PLY file of the C-alpha trace (Angstrom):
ply
format ascii 1.0
element vertex 715
property float x
property float y
property float z
element edge 714
property int vertex1
property int vertex2
end_header
-33.30 69.82 87.69
-32.64 68.79 91.29
-30.30 65.98 92.05
-32.13 63.98 94.71
-31.56 60.77 96.59
-33.35 57.66 95.30
-36.28 56.43 97.26
-35.36 53.79 99.79
-32.02 55.34 100.82
-33.35 55.89 104.35
-34.39 52.25 104.59
-30.96 51.18 103.38
-29.26 53.29 106.03
-31.49 51.85 108.78
-30.77 48.32 107.60
-27.05 49.07 107.41
-27.05 50.37 110.99
-29.00 47.33 112.14
-26.57 45.08 110.26
-23.65 46.77 112.02
-25.22 46.24 115.44
-25.92 42.60 114.68
-22.39 42.11 113.38
-20.74 43.54 116.47
-23.17 42.01 118.96
-23.39 38.58 117.41
-19.78 37.42 117.73
-20.27 35.24 120.80
-23.66 33.97 119.66
-22.25 32.69 116.37
-19.99 30.24 118.27
-18.53 27.39 116.29
-20.12 28.60 113.07
-18.03 31.75 113.18
-14.86 29.82 113.88
-15.57 27.71 110.84
-16.17 30.82 108.78
-12.95 32.43 109.94
-11.05 29.31 109.02
-12.56 29.32 105.55
-13.21 32.96 104.80
-10.25 34.98 106.10
-7.67 33.47 103.86
-6.93 36.67 101.96
-6.50 35.62 98.36
-7.18 31.96 99.02
-10.34 30.31 97.75
-13.44 31.12 99.77
-16.20 28.72 100.71
-19.76 29.17 101.86
-19.41 28.16 105.54
-21.17 25.25 107.18
-23.64 26.82 109.57
-25.49 25.30 112.47
-28.96 24.02 111.65
-30.61 27.26 112.77
-28.29 29.25 110.56
-28.45 27.05 107.48
-31.09 29.51 106.36
-28.29 32.06 105.79
-26.70 29.78 103.24
-30.00 29.22 101.41
-30.59 32.96 101.20
-27.04 33.53 99.94
-27.44 30.94 97.18
-30.64 32.66 96.06
-28.94 36.07 96.22
-26.05 34.85 94.09
-28.51 33.66 91.44
-30.01 37.15 91.26
-26.56 38.74 91.34
-25.25 36.84 88.31
-28.58 37.55 86.62
-27.73 41.25 87.15
-30.88 41.78 89.23
-28.99 43.69 91.86
-31.89 45.08 93.90
-33.25 41.57 94.46
-29.73 40.29 95.21
-29.29 42.99 97.86
-32.51 42.05 99.61
-31.51 38.40 99.95
-27.97 39.30 100.99
-29.35 41.51 103.75
-31.62 38.67 104.91
-28.64 36.32 104.94
-26.65 38.80 107.03
-29.58 39.23 109.41
-29.29 35.50 110.18
-25.48 35.43 110.22
-23.88 38.89 110.62
-20.35 37.45 110.29
-21.03 36.03 106.82
-18.17 37.94 105.16
-18.72 36.56 101.69
-22.32 37.81 101.69
-21.20 41.26 102.77
-18.61 41.40 100.01
-21.25 40.58 97.41
-23.56 43.13 99.01
-20.95 45.82 98.31
-20.55 44.53 94.75
-24.34 44.59 94.22
-24.49 48.20 95.37
-21.62 49.07 93.02
-23.28 47.56 89.95
-26.64 49.11 90.80
-25.03 52.56 90.82
-25.02 53.31 94.56
-21.28 53.70 94.96
-21.34 55.34 98.38
-23.27 52.35 99.77
-20.76 50.01 98.13
-17.93 51.84 99.91
-19.82 51.57 103.19
-20.12 47.79 102.92
-16.56 47.16 101.69
-14.95 49.40 104.31
-17.04 47.87 107.08
-15.94 44.40 105.94
-12.32 45.54 105.85
-12.65 46.86 109.40
-14.55 43.81 110.67
-12.08 41.32 109.18
-9.03 43.37 110.19
-7.80 43.69 106.62
-8.08 40.01 105.73
-9.47 40.79 102.25
-6.89 42.84 100.31
-9.06 42.84 97.17
-11.92 44.45 99.09
-9.57 47.15 100.33
-8.32 47.70 96.79
-11.90 47.99 95.53
-12.55 50.68 98.14
-9.41 52.63 97.29
-10.06 52.58 93.55
-13.69 53.57 93.97
-12.84 56.40 96.33
-10.22 57.56 93.83
-12.90 57.62 91.13
-15.54 59.35 93.29
-13.07 62.08 94.27
-12.06 62.48 90.61
-8.33 62.41 91.22
-6.90 62.68 87.75
-3.19 63.47 88.10
-1.35 60.29 87.12
2.09 61.83 87.63
5.07 62.21 85.27
6.00 59.89 82.43
8.01 56.84 83.42
9.99 54.32 81.34
8.24 51.00 80.69
10.36 49.28 78.03
12.04 49.80 74.71
12.01 47.79 71.50
15.28 47.27 69.66
16.07 45.68 66.27
16.52 42.21 67.76
13.72 42.29 70.34
11.90 39.61 68.36
13.16 36.55 66.55
12.48 36.74 62.82
11.43 40.41 62.80
13.70 43.42 62.81
13.70 47.12 61.98
16.16 49.90 61.19
15.81 53.67 61.71
12.51 54.12 63.60
10.51 56.99 62.12
6.94 56.98 63.43
4.47 55.22 65.72
0.72 54.68 66.07
-1.55 53.00 68.65
-4.99 51.59 67.86
-8.08 51.22 70.06
-7.04 47.68 71.02
-3.72 49.03 72.36
-1.70 47.49 69.55
1.42 49.44 68.57
2.44 50.12 64.96
6.17 50.73 64.60
7.28 52.36 61.32
10.93 52.25 60.24
12.58 54.10 57.36
15.61 52.01 56.44
13.96 48.59 56.82
10.82 49.97 55.12
8.36 48.06 57.30
5.65 48.41 59.93
5.70 46.01 62.86
2.38 45.39 64.60
2.94 44.66 68.31
0.36 43.28 70.75
-0.27 44.92 74.16
1.83 42.13 75.63
4.82 43.08 73.47
4.64 40.25 70.92
4.76 40.63 67.14
1.35 40.08 65.55
2.25 40.89 61.94
4.54 42.84 59.66
3.41 45.22 56.90
5.65 45.88 53.90
3.18 45.98 51.04
2.74 43.23 48.41
5.91 41.72 46.92
5.40 43.63 43.66
4.91 47.00 45.37
6.94 47.18 48.57
7.37 50.24 50.76
10.59 52.02 49.78
11.43 54.38 52.64
8.48 55.49 54.80
8.99 58.27 57.32
5.50 59.14 58.62
2.10 57.56 59.10
-1.26 58.10 60.75
-3.87 55.63 61.87
-7.33 56.91 60.94
-10.68 55.11 60.85
-9.18 51.63 60.71
-6.55 52.40 58.07
-2.86 53.27 58.06
-1.89 56.23 55.87
1.84 56.16 55.13
4.08 58.83 53.60
6.65 56.85 51.59
9.47 59.40 51.34
11.68 57.40 48.99
8.86 56.48 46.60
7.18 59.93 46.55
3.83 58.28 47.21
1.12 58.01 49.82
0.22 54.42 50.66
-2.93 53.24 52.47
-3.21 49.87 54.24
-5.93 48.18 56.23
-4.89 46.94 59.67
-4.29 43.44 58.31
-1.69 44.89 55.93
-3.80 44.72 52.77
-3.56 47.46 50.15
-6.36 50.01 50.50
-5.15 52.65 48.05
-2.25 54.80 46.91
-1.66 58.11 45.17
1.15 60.50 44.27
3.80 60.80 41.58
7.40 61.99 41.57
8.05 65.56 40.49
7.74 69.28 41.11
4.44 69.95 39.34
1.24 71.08 41.09
0.04 67.53 41.76
3.43 65.89 42.30
5.35 64.96 45.44
9.04 65.20 46.22
9.96 63.59 49.52
6.63 63.41 51.41
7.77 63.62 55.05
4.62 64.13 57.09
0.96 63.17 56.93
-2.24 64.13 58.77
-5.65 62.66 58.01
-9.03 64.28 58.65
-12.55 63.13 57.82
-12.57 65.08 54.55
-8.91 65.51 53.64
-5.35 64.17 53.69
-2.57 66.69 54.34
0.96 65.88 53.16
4.28 67.65 53.89
5.85 67.85 50.44
9.25 68.63 51.92
11.30 68.61 48.71
8.93 71.13 47.16
8.72 73.19 50.40
4.94 73.08 50.59
1.90 71.42 52.16
-0.48 69.58 49.83
-4.12 68.94 50.71
-5.81 66.00 48.96
-9.23 64.41 49.18
-9.40 60.72 50.10
-9.32 59.75 46.42
-5.95 61.52 45.98
-7.22 64.62 44.16
-5.33 67.79 45.11
-7.53 70.42 46.77
-5.10 73.03 48.08
-1.43 73.98 48.32
0.22 75.95 51.15
3.63 77.45 50.38
4.14 80.41 52.74
4.02 81.34 56.40
2.14 84.22 58.01
4.33 86.97 56.54
4.60 85.51 53.06
7.99 83.87 53.54
8.32 80.42 51.94
8.20 77.27 54.02
11.76 75.97 54.43
11.45 72.38 55.68
7.87 71.29 56.51
7.87 67.87 58.19
5.44 66.65 60.88
1.73 67.43 60.59
-1.29 67.21 62.88
-4.92 68.04 62.07
-7.49 68.76 64.80
-11.18 67.90 64.66
-11.91 71.66 64.79
-10.12 72.19 61.47
-6.71 73.49 62.53
-3.61 72.20 60.75
-0.29 72.21 62.65
2.94 72.15 60.62
6.44 71.48 62.03
8.89 73.71 60.08
12.18 72.15 61.17
14.69 74.62 59.72
13.06 77.63 61.38
12.37 75.84 64.69
8.66 76.62 64.77
5.16 75.18 64.47
2.85 77.01 62.05
-0.92 76.86 62.46
-3.37 77.13 59.54
-7.11 76.66 59.15
-8.49 73.96 56.86
-8.58 76.44 53.95
-4.87 77.13 54.26
-5.16 80.53 55.97
-2.34 81.27 58.41
-3.47 81.57 62.05
-0.40 81.74 64.31
3.11 80.49 65.10
4.07 78.39 68.13
7.71 78.52 69.28
9.79 77.64 72.32
13.50 77.82 73.06
13.55 74.09 73.78
12.23 73.31 70.30
15.08 74.19 67.91
14.30 71.37 65.46
10.68 70.12 65.52
10.12 67.09 63.29
7.08 65.21 64.59
3.63 66.39 65.66
0.63 64.58 67.12
-2.51 65.46 69.05
-3.61 63.77 72.27
-6.83 65.34 73.52
-6.14 69.02 74.16
-2.37 68.51 73.99
-0.13 69.01 70.97
2.92 66.75 71.29
5.91 68.30 69.54
8.82 65.94 69.01
12.11 67.81 68.75
15.17 66.06 67.29
17.41 67.23 70.12
15.13 67.37 73.16
12.48 64.72 72.55
8.75 65.27 73.18
7.46 68.59 74.53
3.78 69.37 75.20
1.64 72.37 74.32
-1.77 72.65 76.01
-4.10 74.11 73.40
-6.60 75.38 76.00
-4.15 76.88 78.49
-1.71 77.89 75.72
1.19 76.73 77.85
4.31 74.62 77.19
5.40 71.78 79.47
8.02 69.08 79.08
8.43 65.62 80.65
10.36 65.29 83.86
13.60 63.34 83.63
13.12 59.58 83.66
15.43 56.60 84.04
15.45 53.24 82.34
15.47 49.82 84.04
19.28 50.01 84.40
18.85 53.30 86.28
20.41 55.32 83.47
18.96 58.70 82.43
16.54 58.34 79.53
18.06 60.42 76.73
17.05 60.62 73.07
19.68 60.70 70.36
17.35 61.87 67.58
13.68 61.66 68.48
11.62 61.59 65.30
8.00 61.09 66.44
5.94 60.68 69.61
2.28 59.77 70.09
0.14 59.46 73.20
-2.51 56.81 73.77
-5.89 56.76 75.50
-4.39 55.10 78.59
-1.98 57.88 79.46
1.04 56.27 77.77
3.33 57.44 74.98
5.50 55.85 72.28
8.62 57.59 70.96
10.57 56.71 67.79
14.27 57.42 68.49
15.79 57.42 64.99
19.54 57.47 65.67
19.32 55.28 68.79
17.51 52.69 66.66
14.81 52.03 69.25
11.18 52.64 70.10
10.61 53.81 73.69
7.39 53.08 75.60
6.43 55.38 78.48
3.49 55.52 80.87
2.46 57.73 83.76
4.20 56.90 87.03
0.92 56.68 88.94
-0.39 54.08 86.50
2.81 52.05 86.34
3.02 51.47 90.09
-0.71 50.94 90.68
-2.81 47.84 90.24
-5.21 47.42 87.37
-8.86 47.98 88.24
-10.35 44.57 87.38
-13.88 43.42 88.15
-15.84 40.28 87.39
-19.31 41.52 86.55
-21.00 38.16 86.33
-20.36 34.44 86.01
-22.44 32.42 83.56
-22.85 28.80 84.69
-26.08 27.73 82.95
-24.16 25.43 80.59
-21.92 24.00 83.33
-19.22 22.73 83.00
-18.91 25.26 80.17
-18.36 28.59 81.92
-18.30 32.28 81.01
-16.76 35.06 83.09
-17.61 38.69 82.19
-14.57 40.78 83.10
-13.62 44.47 82.83
-9.99 45.62 82.90
-9.27 49.33 83.47
-6.32 51.37 84.61
-6.44 53.61 87.67
-7.98 56.47 85.67
-10.86 54.26 84.53
-9.61 53.94 80.94
-10.43 50.56 79.47
-7.52 48.29 78.56
-8.36 46.32 75.45
-6.48 43.90 73.27
-5.19 41.60 76.02
-4.81 38.04 74.84
-5.39 34.85 76.76
-1.68 34.60 77.51
-2.07 37.74 79.67
-4.80 36.09 81.78
-4.67 33.37 84.42
-7.90 31.94 85.82
-8.26 29.84 88.98
-11.10 27.84 90.48
-10.59 27.19 94.20
-6.90 28.04 93.75
-6.50 25.53 90.91
-5.32 27.08 87.65
-7.60 26.35 84.68
-5.91 25.82 81.30
-7.30 26.56 77.86
-9.27 29.73 78.54
-10.42 31.96 75.67
-10.52 35.76 75.84
-11.76 36.95 72.43
-15.43 36.10 72.72
-16.97 39.59 72.43
-15.75 40.18 68.85
-18.78 38.63 67.04
-21.21 40.69 69.15
-19.62 44.04 68.28
-21.06 44.00 64.76
-24.55 45.06 65.84
-26.08 48.16 67.42
-28.11 47.85 70.63
-30.05 51.03 71.33
-32.76 52.11 73.76
-34.45 55.41 72.90
-36.01 57.00 76.00
-38.33 59.89 75.12
-39.70 62.66 77.31
-43.49 62.46 76.99
-44.49 65.90 78.25
-47.04 68.39 76.84
-44.29 70.83 75.89
-42.43 68.13 73.97
-45.51 66.96 72.07
-46.64 70.49 71.27
-43.31 71.96 70.22
-41.06 69.18 68.97
-43.13 66.15 67.98
-43.32 67.31 64.38
-39.50 67.48 64.25
-38.99 63.82 65.12
-38.95 62.34 61.58
-36.17 64.69 60.55
-34.25 64.57 63.85
-34.32 60.77 64.15
-33.74 59.91 60.48
-29.94 59.50 60.94
-30.65 57.16 63.87
-33.48 55.08 62.38
-32.71 54.87 58.65
-29.40 52.93 59.00
-30.93 50.16 61.17
-29.91 46.66 60.10
-31.45 43.25 60.65
-28.92 42.36 63.37
-29.59 45.58 65.32
-31.92 45.95 68.26
-34.02 49.07 68.88
-36.23 49.60 71.94
-38.52 52.54 72.73
-39.17 53.70 76.29
-41.71 56.45 76.97
-41.13 58.63 80.03
-44.30 60.09 81.44
-45.64 59.86 84.96
-45.03 56.13 84.49
-42.15 54.64 82.51
-43.20 52.16 79.83
-41.39 50.10 77.24
-43.66 50.59 74.23
-41.82 48.90 71.37
-38.93 46.68 70.36
-38.24 46.11 66.68
-37.03 47.78 63.50
-40.20 49.30 61.93
-39.32 52.97 61.52
-42.81 54.33 60.78
-44.29 52.50 63.74
-41.61 53.90 66.02
-42.34 57.44 64.88
-46.09 56.96 65.42
-45.52 55.66 68.94
-43.19 58.53 69.75
-45.84 61.04 68.73
-48.61 59.51 70.88
-49.44 58.50 74.45
-50.62 60.29 77.55
-48.39 63.15 78.56
-47.24 64.24 82.02
-46.12 67.66 83.25
-43.32 66.05 85.29
-42.09 62.97 83.44
-39.86 60.69 85.49
-36.74 61.02 83.35
-34.47 59.54 86.02
-36.43 56.30 86.18
-36.62 56.17 82.36
-32.82 56.38 82.10
-32.26 53.88 84.90
-34.67 51.30 83.44
-33.35 51.87 79.92
-29.84 51.15 81.17
-31.13 48.02 82.92
-32.60 46.78 79.62
-29.11 46.85 78.08
-27.01 45.72 81.04
-27.32 42.00 80.22
-26.81 42.43 76.48
-23.51 41.83 74.72
-22.28 44.32 72.13
-22.24 48.13 71.61
-24.91 49.41 74.01
-26.28 52.96 74.04
-29.21 54.69 75.71
-30.39 57.82 73.90
-32.44 60.32 75.91
-34.61 62.57 73.71
-35.83 65.63 75.61
-37.33 69.07 75.14
-34.49 70.58 77.17
-36.94 72.27 79.53
-35.86 72.14 83.15
-38.43 69.85 84.78
-38.78 69.99 88.54
-38.56 66.54 90.11
-37.51 64.71 86.93
-34.49 63.22 88.72
-35.77 62.93 92.29
-36.17 59.15 92.28
-32.87 58.51 90.50
-30.31 61.29 90.56
-28.08 62.12 87.62
-25.09 60.95 89.66
-26.70 57.60 90.45
-27.68 57.09 86.79
-24.18 57.95 85.62
-22.61 55.52 88.10
-25.03 52.75 87.13
-24.33 53.23 83.43
-20.55 53.37 83.94
-20.51 50.26 86.12
-22.39 48.31 83.43
-20.58 49.74 80.40
-23.62 51.49 78.87
-23.15 54.88 77.15
-25.84 57.55 77.48
-26.35 60.05 74.66
-28.66 63.05 74.98
-30.56 64.76 72.16
-32.04 68.00 73.50
-34.05 70.70 71.75
-32.84 73.13 74.45
-36.35 74.49 74.94
-35.90 76.13 78.35
-36.85 79.83 78.18
-34.85 81.01 81.21
-31.26 81.46 80.07
-29.65 80.49 83.36
-31.78 77.36 83.71
-31.18 76.51 80.05
-27.40 76.65 80.44
-27.53 74.59 83.65
-29.72 71.96 81.97
-27.31 71.74 79.04
-24.41 71.36 81.48
-26.22 68.61 83.43
-27.01 66.57 80.34
-23.55 67.16 78.83
-21.86 66.01 82.03
-24.00 62.86 82.14
-23.18 62.01 78.54
-19.47 62.65 78.97
-19.25 60.63 82.22
-20.73 57.56 80.52
-18.80 57.78 77.24
-21.74 59.26 75.33
-22.36 62.57 73.53
-24.66 65.55 73.78
-26.50 66.66 70.61
-28.71 69.64 69.86
-32.00 68.46 68.38
-31.79 70.91 65.47
-28.12 70.28 64.68
-28.51 68.17 61.54
-24.77 68.19 60.85
-23.84 66.63 64.21
-26.77 64.19 64.17
-25.87 62.96 60.70
-22.91 61.08 62.20
-24.78 59.49 65.12
-25.14 56.01 63.59
-21.44 55.86 62.71
-20.51 56.96 66.23
-22.78 54.38 67.86
-21.39 51.58 65.70
-17.81 52.46 66.56
-18.53 51.83 70.22
-17.69 48.34 71.31
-18.40 46.16 74.29
-15.23 46.69 76.28
-15.57 43.61 78.47
-13.69 40.38 78.11
-15.72 37.19 78.17
-13.40 34.47 79.44
-14.73 31.05 78.52
-13.39 27.76 79.82
-14.38 24.29 80.98
-14.71 23.95 84.74
-12.62 21.35 86.55
-15.36 20.84 89.14
-17.51 17.72 89.14
-21.24 18.01 88.51
-21.78 15.71 91.49
-20.75 18.63 93.73
-23.93 20.53 92.90
-24.76 23.22 95.43
-21.13 23.89 96.31
-19.71 27.41 96.07
-16.71 27.68 93.73
-14.29 30.57 94.12
-13.02 32.19 90.89
-9.91 34.34 90.67
-8.59 36.03 87.51
-5.13 37.57 87.21
-3.99 39.80 84.33
-0.90 41.80 83.40
-0.44 44.85 81.19
2.92 46.55 80.73
4.27 47.06 84.27
0.87 46.71 85.99
-0.98 43.67 87.24
-4.54 43.13 88.34
-6.68 40.67 90.24
-10.44 40.07 90.35
-12.52 37.52 92.19
-16.04 36.16 92.20
-17.70 32.76 92.42
-20.68 30.63 91.53
-22.79 27.77 92.82
-22.46 24.52 90.90
-25.95 24.09 89.42
-28.19 21.17 90.22
-28.03 18.36 87.69
-31.24 17.94 85.64
-33.29 14.95 86.72
0 1
1 2
2 3
3 4
4 5
5 6
6 7
7 8
8 9
9 10
10 11
11 12
12 13
13 14
14 15
15 16
16 17
17 18
18 19
19 20
20 21
21 22
22 23
23 24
24 25
25 26
26 27
27 28
28 29
29 30
30 31
31 32
32 33
33 34
34 35
35 36
36 37
37 38
38 39
39 40
40 41
41 42
42 43
43 44
44 45
45 46
46 47
47 48
48 49
49 50
50 51
51 52
52 53
53 54
54 55
55 56
56 57
57 58
58 59
59 60
60 61
61 62
62 63
63 64
64 65
65 66
66 67
67 68
68 69
69 70
70 71
71 72
72 73
73 74
74 75
75 76
76 77
77 78
78 79
79 80
80 81
81 82
82 83
83 84
84 85
85 86
86 87
87 88
88 89
89 90
90 91
91 92
92 93
93 94
94 95
95 96
96 97
97 98
98 99
99 100
100 101
101 102
102 103
103 104
104 105
105 106
106 107
107 108
108 109
109 110
110 111
111 112
112 113
113 114
114 115
115 116
116 117
117 118
118 119
119 120
120 121
121 122
122 123
123 124
124 125
125 126
126 127
127 128
128 129
129 130
130 131
131 132
132 133
133 134
134 135
135 136
136 137
137 138
138 139
139 140
140 141
141 142
142 143
143 144
144 145
145 146
146 147
147 148
148 149
149 150
150 151
151 152
152 153
153 154
154 155
155 156
156 157
157 158
158 159
159 160
160 161
161 162
162 163
163 164
164 165
165 166
166 167
167 168
168 169
169 170
170 171
171 172
172 173
173 174
174 175
175 176
176 177
177 178
178 179
179 180
180 181
181 182
182 183
183 184
184 185
185 186
186 187
187 188
188 189
189 190
190 191
191 192
192 193
193 194
194 195
195 196
196 197
197 198
198 199
199 200
200 201
201 202
202 203
203 204
204 205
205 206
206 207
207 208
208 209
209 210
210 211
211 212
212 213
213 214
214 215
215 216
216 217
217 218
218 219
219 220
220 221
221 222
222 223
223 224
224 225
225 226
226 227
227 228
228 229
229 230
230 231
231 232
232 233
233 234
234 235
235 236
236 237
237 238
238 239
239 240
240 241
241 242
242 243
243 244
244 245
245 246
246 247
247 248
248 249
249 250
250 251
251 252
252 253
253 254
254 255
255 256
256 257
257 258
258 259
259 260
260 261
261 262
262 263
263 264
264 265
265 266
266 267
267 268
268 269
269 270
270 271
271 272
272 273
273 274
274 275
275 276
276 277
277 278
278 279
279 280
280 281
281 282
282 283
283 284
284 285
285 286
286 287
287 288
288 289
289 290
290 291
291 292
292 293
293 294
294 295
295 296
296 297
297 298
298 299
299 300
300 301
301 302
302 303
303 304
304 305
305 306
306 307
307 308
308 309
309 310
310 311
311 312
312 313
313 314
314 315
315 316
316 317
317 318
318 319
319 320
320 321
321 322
322 323
323 324
324 325
325 326
326 327
327 328
328 329
329 330
330 331
331 332
332 333
333 334
334 335
335 336
336 337
337 338
338 339
339 340
340 341
341 342
342 343
343 344
344 345
345 346
346 347
347 348
348 349
349 350
350 351
351 352
352 353
353 354
354 355
355 356
356 357
357 358
358 359
359 360
360 361
361 362
362 363
363 364
364 365
365 366
366 367
367 368
368 369
369 370
370 371
371 372
372 373
373 374
374 375
375 376
376 377
377 378
378 379
379 380
380 381
381 382
382 383
383 384
384 385
385 386
386 387
387 388
388 389
389 390
390 391
391 392
392 393
393 394
394 395
395 396
396 397
397 398
398 399
399 400
400 401
401 402
402 403
403 404
404 405
405 406
406 407
407 408
408 409
409 410
410 411
411 412
412 413
413 414
414 415
415 416
416 417
417 418
418 419
419 420
420 421
421 422
422 423
423 424
424 425
425 426
426 427
427 428
428 429
429 430
430 431
431 432
432 433
433 434
434 435
435 436
436 437
437 438
438 439
439 440
440 441
441 442
442 443
443 444
444 445
445 446
446 447
447 448
448 449
449 450
450 451
451 452
452 453
453 454
454 455
455 456
456 457
457 458
458 459
459 460
460 461
461 462
462 463
463 464
464 465
465 466
466 467
467 468
468 469
469 470
470 471
471 472
472 473
473 474
474 475
475 476
476 477
477 478
478 479
479 480
480 481
481 482
482 483
483 484
484 485
485 486
486 487
487 488
488 489
489 490
490 491
491 492
492 493
493 494
494 495
495 496
496 497
497 498
498 499
499 500
500 501
501 502
502 503
503 504
504 505
505 506
506 507
507 508
508 509
509 510
510 511
511 512
512 513
513 514
514 515
515 516
516 517
517 518
518 519
519 520
520 521
521 522
522 523
523 524
524 525
525 526
526 527
527 528
528 529
529 530
530 531
531 532
532 533
533 534
534 535
535 536
536 537
537 538
538 539
539 540
540 541
541 542
542 543
543 544
544 545
545 546
546 547
547 548
548 549
549 550
550 551
551 552
552 553
553 554
554 555
555 556
556 557
557 558
558 559
559 560
560 561
561 562
562 563
563 564
564 565
565 566
566 567
567 568
568 569
569 570
570 571
571 572
572 573
573 574
574 575
575 576
576 577
577 578
578 579
579 580
580 581
581 582
582 583
583 584
584 585
585 586
586 587
587 588
588 589
589 590
590 591
591 592
592 593
593 594
594 595
595 596
596 597
597 598
598 599
599 600
600 601
601 602
602 603
603 604
604 605
605 606
606 607
607 608
608 609
609 610
610 611
611 612
612 613
613 614
614 615
615 616
616 617
617 618
618 619
619 620
620 621
621 622
622 623
623 624
624 625
625 626
626 627
627 628
628 629
629 630
630 631
631 632
632 633
633 634
634 635
635 636
636 637
637 638
638 639
639 640
640 641
641 642
642 643
643 644
644 645
645 646
646 647
647 648
648 649
649 650
650 651
651 652
652 653
653 654
654 655
655 656
656 657
657 658
658 659
659 660
660 661
661 662
662 663
663 664
664 665
665 666
666 667
667 668
668 669
669 670
670 671
671 672
672 673
673 674
674 675
675 676
676 677
677 678
678 679
679 680
680 681
681 682
682 683
683 684
684 685
685 686
686 687
687 688
688 689
689 690
690 691
691 692
692 693
693 694
694 695
695 696
696 697
697 698
698 699
699 700
700 701
701 702
702 703
703 704
704 705
705 706
706 707
707 708
708 709
709 710
710 711
711 712
712 713
713 714
């Protein structure tokens, strides 16, 4: 599977060289028009205007207006053509060149985007700091720099951090997908829910007739909080709004009883509880029925003080045995596997998993990390708080990492929760981009915005108080930021299928069984589209009729070299303008097809999908006979899926495919749609309006800019 350059790259390079020559050679010829542009366009972060050209050059403005219409319609190839034409007329039209770089970025040609942005930065002598930042962040991403540095102090929460809400004896922490923090405290018997901006959203105690008594551990799993209530000898389950979702456990020493539950780990099929008073680990199903009891270590000695627990998706159970200063590892059937120990872990109490890292929280030394792949221990470098004092823990009880590279620590005796993040993320700007501006209902406006950290991890859960929006440097009040929520309740899927002779001959009969987990759960609100990849790429169906889809997938003219690259690119384009969870699923034989990705390379497709927030999943029957080619094909498809937030599935793996609908529905549209009412007058139709959005998250801030043309008033 060769990774080739898309057709037209030579033409782009020739046009870019020509554009450079015109830009350098046209300075004197532009005369007063250029002076006007410099006055208006080199203001750094100030509002930008479409310049007033001389009569001969007014054509540049007309072409730019047309290009902007295509750009906000996410028709980036057409936008690029008109932007190039505009620059041919007026090479010093900086605003057009900036949008040209943006159009290349969103169409997946990131190297061309860098070329345009860096040329603009050079030409304008650094007058556009946001363009320079775009270039730096994109180069960082292309070079795959992934070392964010050591942990650094962000803030801490203390009992009186909020008016009307307090806590005593922090015991555990959790972080949800919207970056909300859940702070569990033993003595105050409550859970405080804190927004990404550090404000209290709610408090969970349980209903007045059944309050928490003394919780010491919890885990967030599949939208629910599972809490080990030590003082009540019970396991409590809450939804994220604080409503009761279940409970089990009774006081005692019998086989099904609990005595001081001090740790909890939740898996898809089980709940593990540290029954510390009975010196054992209990395994329950989700209805509270006991399945298994673990009482000994690897040599038959009894567990002394089991506390923190962590369960991996591969089935391993990690147990912190505090009194013996060790972490015991079992399989899901309770069989002992190994012991993890380190001299800096004399009293482990809390365990959590963050990717391939086991975070062990020691009472005396705080969090220490064990890399499960490298089988190596590391510990955080020393950090200092905002008063330049060493960050020391008095009795660290639990620590959990988040998807953004941060960590929360519950410091029991210091009566505080400590928030940390990686130094490289704390001191860097947020990566913010305005994808499009919707002005059809002017003066009602919509701005589609992505907010990521430097590693490309999406930052969700920001509220409107964390955003500031400006039109032509005038701040706009009353913006809304929660507009994607209603759209995340549906599934938007494009199924692109390899239509080759080998696929039809060998795997067509398998489709009803392979695709049942994908097609059977379809709902009325969902959207399903079929794209057939042969010599030509065709959209053959959109709807919800399962039998018709299967018939169409098993028919059609086949091609020895189907254009899989174009099928993926066009499938992604079909979803780029949609709002909601968007996934392209590529269904292939797995045979290595020469030329399948010549027109659109795997890298270009991955960049296009990432820029537009579309995940690509691959279902492959792995039908390549040559072992080396088969492994390389698997690696290529797996890398594409991973880079876009998707997954790779084997076509015959019924167990993995059975969960595909649930996985697709858990994906969400990670953009913010900022809606507001424009302060501009409709009488100014045809005028360019500059938009700037500022946002803050923890110790980082971000800035994004774009603009729109005030639409013509209907006659």
